[in-house]
N, C-alpha and C positions, 0 to 999 in steps of 0.2 A: 668310352666311345661304342666299340662293338661288344654288346652283351657284357660291359663292365670287365672285358678281358684284354682289351688294349688300353695301354697306359698313356700313351702320347699321342697327340693328333700332329699331323704334318706342319702346323702352324707352330706348336710348341717346339718341334724340333728346329724349325726355322729361326724361331726366336730364341733359342736357348743361347746364353751367355756365360762364359765359365769366368771365375774371379781369376785374376793374375796376382801371382806372388812373385817374389824375386827372381825366381828362375823360369817364369812362364806360367802356364796353366798349372792348376792343382792336378796331379795324377789321379789321387782317388776320387774327385768330383768328376772328372772326365770318364774313368771306368765306370763309375756308378750308373752315369747317364748313358753310357754306351752298353751296360748290361740291361737298361730298360728297352733300347732300342732294338736289341738282339732278342730279348724276351718278346717284344713285338713282332718282329718279323718271323720268329718262330710260331707265334700265334697266328699269324696272317697265312702262313705256310700251312699250317694245320686246317684253317678255315677253308681255304682255296682248294686243298685235297678233299676235304668232306664235300664242298658244293659240287666239285667235279665228279665225284662218285654219285651225289645224288642226281646229278645232270644226267648222267649215264643210266642209272636206274629207272629214272622217270621217261628217259626217251626210248629205253627198252619196253617198259610198260606202255607207252604211247603206241610203239609198234606193234606189239601184240594186241591191244584193243583195236587198233585200225584194222588188222588182219581179220580180227573177229567180226568186226562190222562188215567187211567185205564179204566173208562166208555166210553171215546171217542174211545180207541183201541178197546174197546169190539163192539162198534157199527160200527166202520169200518169193523172189522172181520165179523160180522154178515151181513153186506151189501155186502162184498166180497163173502160171502158164498152163499147169495141168486142170486147174479149175476153170480156165477159158475153153479149154477142149470139151470140157464136160458141161460147158455154159447151157443151160436151158434144159438139161437132164435132171430129173429128180426122181424119187421114188414113185410119185404119182404116176408122172410119166411112164416110167417103166413097167408099172402095173398096167395101165392103159394097153401099152403096146403087146405085152403079155396076153391080155385079155383077147385083143383082135388077133394075135396068131394063134392062139387056142380055137377062137371060132374058125378060122380059116382052114385049120388043120384037122380039127374033128368037124368040120362042116356045120357048125352050130351058126348059120347067118341070122341074124335076128333083124 
């Protein structure tokens, strides 16, 4: 059934019929069957615990990644805001302004 670790299906448990001898069911047959049921329940418990741990780990990873996304989005927004305040200003514009200021300061009006 589950990764070949579970021996009995629910239907097999439901359909199981024990042979009856003179004093009732054969104890060895019932014990053998119950051992299989116990083994399956133990395996189910192990699987469930493993899956729950994996869920916790993945949930933690998911939370960390969501926080990282929020942080990166905030950084991007901050970078975009700072670039918008400097919008339209580049090196060529700065050189022209400097040149005009020099002309005014040094009196070289052309």
